[in-house]
C-alpha positions in Angstrom: 115.9 96.3 58.3 117.2 92.8 57.7 117.4 89.6 59.9 120.7 90.0 61.3 122.3 87.3 63.9 122.0 88.1 67.4 124.7 90.5 68.6 127.2 89.6 71.0 126.9 91.0 74.7 128.9 93.8 75.4 132.0 93.7 77.7 134.2 95.8 80.1 133.7 99.7 80.0 131.3 100.0 77.2 129.0 97.7 79.6 129.9 99.7 82.7 129.4 103.0 81.2 126.0 101.8 79.5 125.0 100.2 82.9 125.7 103.7 84.6 123.7 105.6 81.9 120.6 103.8 81.6 120.5 103.3 85.3 120.5 107.3 85.7 117.8 108.1 83.2 115.7 105.5 84.8 116.3 107.0 88.3 116.2 110.5 86.8 112.5 109.2 85.4 111.2 107.7 88.4 112.5 110.7 90.7 110.5 112.8 88.9 107.2 110.6 90.1 107.8 111.8 93.3 110.4 114.8 93.7 107.8 117.3 92.9 105.1 116.3 95.8 107.2 118.3 98.9 107.4 121.4 96.4 103.8 121.5 96.0 103.1 124.3 98.4 106.6 126.2 97.1 104.9 125.9 93.4 101.9 127.0 94.6 102.6 130.0 96.3 104.9 131.0 93.5 102.8 130.8 90.6 100.0 132.1 92.7 97.7 129.1 92.5 96.4 126.9 95.5 97.7 123.6 96.6 95.1 121.6 95.4 95.9 123.5 92.1 99.6 122.7 92.7 99.1 119.0 92.8 98.4 119.2 88.9 102.0 119.4 88.6 102.3 115.4 90.0 98.9 114.2 88.2 99.5 115.7 84.5 103.1 114.0 84.5 101.6 110.7 85.9 98.7 110.9 83.4 100.4 111.5 80.2 103.5 108.8 81.7 100.6 106.0 82.0 99.2 106.5 78.6 102.5 106.1 76.9 104.0 103.0 79.0 101.5 100.4 77.2 102.8 102.1 73.8 106.5 101.0 74.7 105.9 97.5 72.6 104.8 99.3 69.3 107.0 102.2 69.5 110.0 99.8 70.1 109.2 97.8 67.3 108.4 100.8 64.7 111.4 103.2 65.4 113.9 100.8 66.9 114.5 100.4 70.8 117.8 102.3 71.0 116.3 105.3 68.8 113.2 105.6 71.0 115.1 105.1 74.2 117.1 107.9 73.3 114.7 110.2 72.0 112.9 109.7 74.9 115.7 110.9 77.0 116.0 113.7 75.0 112.2 115.0 75.4 112.4 114.3 79.1 115.7 116.4 79.3 114.1 119.4 76.9 110.7 119.4 78.6 112.7 119.4 82.3 114.1 122.6 81.0 110.9 123.9 80.3 109.1 122.6 83.4 111.9 124.9 85.6 111.3 127.9 83.3 107.5 128.0 83.7 106.2 131.4 84.8 102.3 130.2 85.3 100.5 127.0 85.9 98.9 126.5 82.8 102.1 126.2 81.4 103.7 124.2 84.0 101.2 121.6 83.6 101.6 121.3 79.8 105.2 121.2 80.0 105.0 118.3 82.5 102.2 116.7 80.5 104.8 116.8 77.9 107.3 115.6 80.0 105.6 112.4 81.2 104.6 111.6 77.3 108.5 112.0 76.7 109.7 110.1 79.5 106.6 107.2 79.8 108.9 104.4 77.8 112.2 105.1 79.2 111.6 102.6 82.1 110.8 99.8 80.1 113.2 100.3 77.3 116.0 100.8 79.9 115.4 97.1 81.1 115.0 95.8 77.5 118.2 97.4 76.4 120.1 96.3 79.5 119.2 92.6 79.1 120.1 92.7 75.7 123.6 94.0 76.0 124.5 91.4 78.9 125.6 88.0 78.5 122.7 85.1 79.3 124.6 84.3 82.7 124.8 87.8 83.8 121.2 88.9 83.1 120.4 88.4 86.9 123.0 91.5 87.9 121.4 93.4 85.2 118.1 92.8 86.4 119.3 93.6 89.8 120.8 96.9 88.8 117.6 97.8 87.2 115.5 97.5 89.9 117.5 99.0 92.6 117.3 102.2 90.7 113.6 101.5 89.8 113.1 101.0 93.9 115.3 103.8 95.3 114.4 106.5 93.0 110.9 107.1 94.8 112.2 106.5 98.1 114.9 109.6 97.1 112.5 111.8 95.6 110.4 113.3 98.3 114.3 113.7 100.1 116.0 115.8 97.1 113.0 117.6 96.7 112.8 118.9 99.8 116.6 119.9 100.0 116.6 121.7 96.5 113.7 123.2 97.3 114.7 124.6 101.1 118.2 125.2 99.7 117.6 126.7 96.0 114.5 126.7 94.5 111.6 125.0 93.2 112.7 125.0 89.3 115.9 122.9 90.5 114.3 119.9 91.1 113.4 120.1 87.1 116.9 121.4 86.1 118.9 118.7 87.9 117.5 116.2 85.3 119.2 118.5 82.5 122.8 117.5 82.8 122.3 113.7 84.1 119.7 113.1 81.4 121.6 114.8 78.4 125.1 113.0 79.6 123.0 109.7 80.1 121.5 110.1 76.5 124.6 110.7 74.8 126.4 107.9 76.4 123.8 105.3 75.7 123.5 106.4 71.6 127.2 106.2 71.3 127.6 102.7 72.4 124.3 101.5 71.2 123.8 103.2 68.0 125.2 100.3 65.8 123.2 97.7 67.7 119.4 98.9 66.6 116.8 96.5 67.0 114.8 95.3 64.1 112.1 97.9 62.7 108.7 96.8 61.7 106.9 99.0 59.9 103.2 98.3 60.8 100.3 100.4 59.8 99.2 102.8 63.1 96.2 101.1 65.2 94.1 104.7 65.3 91.0 103.0 67.0 93.1 101.2 69.5 95.2 104.6 70.2 92.7 106.7 70.6 90.5 104.0 73.3 94.0 103.9 75.2 94.5 107.6 75.6 90.7 108.2 76.2 90.6 105.1 78.8 93.6 105.5 80.5 93.5 109.7 80.3 90.4 109.8 82.1 91.0 106.5 84.5 94.1 108.2 85.8 92.3 111.7 86.0 89.6 110.1 88.0 92.4 108.6 90.5 94.0 111.8 91.1 91.0 114.0 91.6 88.1 111.9 93.2 89.2 112.3 96.4 88.5 116.1 96.4 85.4 115.6 94.8 84.0 113.3 96.9 84.3 110.3 94.2 80.8 109.0 92.8 79.0 111.5 94.5 80.4 114.2 91.7 79.1 114.0 88.5 82.4 114.9 86.9 84.0 111.8 88.6 81.1 109.7 87.6 81.0 110.3 84.0 85.0 110.1 83.8 84.7 106.6 85.7 82.1 105.4 83.1 84.1 106.7 80.3 87.4 105.1 81.1 85.3 102.1 82.0 83.7 102.3 78.2 87.1 103.0 76.7 89.0 100.2 78.4 86.6 97.6 77.7 86.4 98.3 73.9 90.4 98.4 74.3 90.6 95.3 75.1 88.3 93.6 72.9 89.8 95.3 69.8 93.2 94.9 70.7 92.6 91.1 70.9 91.0 91.1 67.1 93.3 93.7 65.6 96.1 92.7 62.8 98.4 95.1 64.3 97.6 96.4 68.0 98.7 99.1 69.6 99.0 97.2 72.8 100.0 93.6 72.6 97.6 91.8 75.0 98.4 88.3 73.8 101.2 88.4 76.5 98.5 87.9 79.3 97.7 84.7 77.6 101.1 83.6 79.1 100.7 82.3 82.6 103.8 83.7 83.8 103.4 86.9 82.6 99.9 87.0 83.9 100.7 85.4 87.4 104.0 87.6 87.5 102.2 91.2 86.6 99.1 90.3 89.1 101.5 89.4 92.0 103.9 92.5 91.0 100.7 94.9 90.8 98.9 94.0 94.0 102.0 93.7 95.9 102.6 97.4 94.1 99.1 98.5 95.6 99.9 97.5 99.4 103.6 98.8 99.5 102.6 101.9 97.6 99.9 102.3 100.4 102.2 102.2 103.1 104.5 104.7 101.4 101.8 107.3 100.9 99.9 107.3 104.4 103.1 106.6 106.3 104.6 110.4 105.4 101.1 111.7 105.9 100.6 110.9 108.9 103.8 111.9 110.3 103.4 115.5 108.7 99.9 115.9 109.3 99.4 114.4 112.7 102.5 114.0 114.7 103.7 117.4 113.3 106.9 116.1 111.2 108.3 118.4 108.7 108.5 117.4 104.8 112.6 116.9 105.7 112.0 114.9 108.3 109.1 112.7 107.2 111.3 111.7 104.2 114.2 110.8 106.7 112.0 108.3 108.6 111.0 106.7 105.3 113.9 106.8 103.5 115.6 103.7 105.9 113.6 101.5 103.6 116.2 102.1 100.6 119.5 100.7 102.5 118.6 97.0 102.7 117.0 96.9 99.6 120.3 98.8 97.8 122.5 96.1 99.8 120.4 92.9 99.3 119.7 93.6 95.2 123.0 92.6 94.0 123.1 89.1 96.1 119.9 88.3 94.2 120.6 89.4 91.0 123.7 87.2 91.3 122.1 83.9 92.3 118.6 84.4 90.4 119.0 81.3 88.5 119.8 79.3 91.8 116.8 80.4 93.9 113.2 79.0 93.8 112.0 82.4 92.9 108.4 82.0 94.2 109.8 80.7 97.5 112.0 84.2 97.4 109.2 86.4 96.7 106.7 84.5 99.5 109.5 85.5 101.8 109.1 89.0 100.8 105.5 89.3 101.4 105.8 87.6 104.6 108.2 90.4 105.6 106.4 93.1 104.3 103.4 91.9 106.3 105.2 91.6 109.4 106.7 95.0 109.0 102.7 96.6 108.2 101.4 94.7 111.2 104.4 96.1 113.3 103.4 99.8 111.8 99.7 99.2 113.0 100.5 98.8 116.5 102.3 102.4 116.8 100.4 105.1 118.8 100.5 108.8 118.5 103.9 109.1 121.2 105.8 106.8 119.0 109.7 108.2 118.9 111.5 108.4 115.7 113.8 105.6 116.0 111.1 103.0 116.8 109.0 104.3 113.3 112.7 103.9 111.5 113.1 100.4 112.6 110.5 98.5 110.6 111.2 100.8 107.7 115.0 99.7 107.6 113.8 95.7 107.8 111.3 96.6 105.3 114.1 97.4 102.6 114.9 93.6 102.7 111.4 92.8 101.2 111.9 95.1 98.2 115.1 93.3 96.8 113.1 89.9 97.1 109.9 91.1 95.9 110.9 93.2 93.0 113.5 91.2 91.0 112.3 87.6 91.3 108.6 88.7 89.7 110.2 90.7 87.1 112.2 87.5 86.2 109.1 85.4 86.1 107.0 87.5 83.8 110.0 87.8 81.8 110.7 83.9 81.7 110.2 82.3 78.0 109.6 85.5 76.1 111.5 86.2 72.8 113.8 89.2 72.8 111.6 91.2 70.7 108.6 90.8 73.1 110.5 91.7 76.1 109.9 96.0 75.2 106.5 95.2 75.1 106.1 93.0 77.8 107.9 95.5 80.3 106.3 98.4 79.3 102.5 96.8 79.7 103.8 95.6 83.1 105.5 99.0 83.8 101.8 100.7 83.3 99.9 97.8 85.4 102.5 98.6 88.2 102.2 102.6 87.8 97.8 102.0 87.9 98.5 100.3 90.9 100.3 103.1 92.4 97.3 105.6 91.2 94.7 103.3 92.6 96.8 102.6 96.1 97.1 106.2 96.7 93.5 107.2 95.8 92.1 103.9 98.0 94.4 104.5 100.9 94.0 108.1 101.6 90.3 107.8 101.1 90.2 104.7 103.3 92.4 107.1 105.7 89.8 109.8 105.9 86.8 107.3 106.7 88.4 105.5 109.0 89.7 108.9 110.6 86.0 110.3 110.6 84.4 106.9 112.2 87.1 106.8 115.1 86.5 110.3 115.6 82.7 109.1 115.9 83.6 106.4 118.6 85.9 108.5 120.5 83.9 111.4 120.7 81.4 109.2 122.7 83.9 108.2 125.6 84.1 112.1 126.2 81.1 112.5 128.3 80.0 113.7 131.7 79.7 109.9 132.6 83.7 109.3 131.7 85.7 109.8 134.8 89.1 109.7 132.4 87.4 112.4 130.2 86.3 114.6 133.1 89.2 114.1 135.1 91.2 115.1 131.9 89.0 118.5 131.3 89.4 119.2 135.2 93.3 119.8 134.7 92.5 121.8 131.7 90.4 123.7 134.2 92.8 124.1 136.4 95.7 125.2 134.3 92.7 128.3 133.0 92.0 126.4 129.7 88.2 126.0 130.4 84.9 126.3 128.0 85.5 126.2 124.6 89.4 126.5 124.5 89.4 123.5 126.7 87.0 121.7 124.5 89.0 122.8 121.3 92.1 121.3 123.2 90.3 117.6 123.8 89.0 117.7 120.0 92.1 118.2 118.9 93.4 115.2 121.2 90.7 113.1 119.9 91.3 114.1 116.0 95.1 113.0 116.8 94.1 109.6 117.7 91.7 108.9 115.4 93.9 109.7 112.7 96.4 107.3 114.3 93.7 104.9 114.9 92.5 104.9 111.3 96.3 105.0 109.9 96.9 101.7 111.7 93.4 100.3 109.6 95.3 101.0 106.7 98.5 99.0 107.7 96.1 96.3 108.9 94.5 96.2 105.3 98.0 95.8 103.5 99.3 93.5 106.1 96.4 91.3 104.6 96.9 91.8 101.1 100.3 90.9 101.2 99.7 87.5 103.0 97.0 87.1 100.5 99.1 87.2 97.5 101.0 84.3 98.5 98.8 81.6 97.1 98.7 83.4 93.7 102.7 83.3 93.3 102.7 79.3 93.6 100.4 79.3 90.2 103.4 80.3 88.3 105.5 77.2 86.5 109.5 77.3 86.4 111.4 77.3 84.6 111.9 80.7 85.0 115.0 81.1 82.5 116.6 83.9 81.2 114.6 86.3 79.2 115.5 86.9 75.7 119.2 88.5 75.7 122.6 88.8 73.9 124.1 85.6 72.4 127.2 84.0 73.6 128.3 83.8 77.9 
């Protein structure tokens, strides 16, 4: 394609339509990361496999998506951003349909892998397409609209998934993508087909591609299955870890010296990109950790149903939704490092608040800190995206966004593995400590056992009741430890932010105002 002059920004109805179409396609793609979580028991029962095998429906999607995200920049340059995005949406829609029609677990896993691979570039390209279609002066709004969908989608996932599974059947969590994705894809192509980006026909970096697939594939598989196999005491997990380490080290060396790298790692030489992506990834690690263990604790320890656990988790989206447009509109006027610092302080404050709850906590008391936490999401996500994209050329946005997205997804996977393992280990520790106090020398324990005997629950059944109580308290103390850890990480991230250097001007976008 020739070096055409910069495209004029869109305005009016086409811009509104494009924003809605791109936002919905991004929303569906991210929703699919979490919508399956609550349906795993139904899927496993329907396809005649165990629940642990049912989780393959989650991990196969995450695995393929993680491999494709860093390839976004290369694909966009090779085929054009508009074509790549629309083809991605088409693949996502097609394989969503096939996932719903799957009649066995291997079929579902294969279709989920292909669905994840198809949808991998969607999120990064949606941001790039929005920024290139908006006038420079309104790019903050584009960033806010995009961030809202990226943040709110994972929160709605479990609620929508639970509702569809309870009221219809599990295939509907996939069928729902078909009409929404198809309409979004058609609208996007209709508006943008004459606004294709410059295509660079570079040769394929096969070595880099191979190392990426092997390294990221082994790492993601290890993170998804490590907890079930007791981590590095398992030869399988140890082997996967070593292969991932070797492949990723060689990938970094190869990509930094390759003439046409499949992943543009030179972006990390830019100060703001490195600082922004580091803060985003580590912040995501702590935030996602809370989002994983909180509903798990509610369901396994406090006896909440999947729907009620979803409802207790969801209020975090309310203030995020309300505050995002304000941050987006004023992004040029704000000191972005101070805004993100405020976000980390709110995250830390609410995490410490969560760490104070006991197993008697009411629904209302649990919802309040989740609601307040929402204000931090908008102040964390939007400014950090602006920081790491600052100073980049329009043709670097897709690659930068894809790489940042990959780091964010990887941080989420590490977070899940880390927080669930930490929670289990701390539960065992607290259980052992609490059990020491259940002895004839403890007046409280003796009195409680006597009360149970008075109710006719003596001997082994009485001890079983005591053990149940000890386990519940141990799991609650352990979840408090995880919240403490996340709060400390949020506070530790604040100094890192201030190494970023203003101006955090507009990322490359459409010409004109």
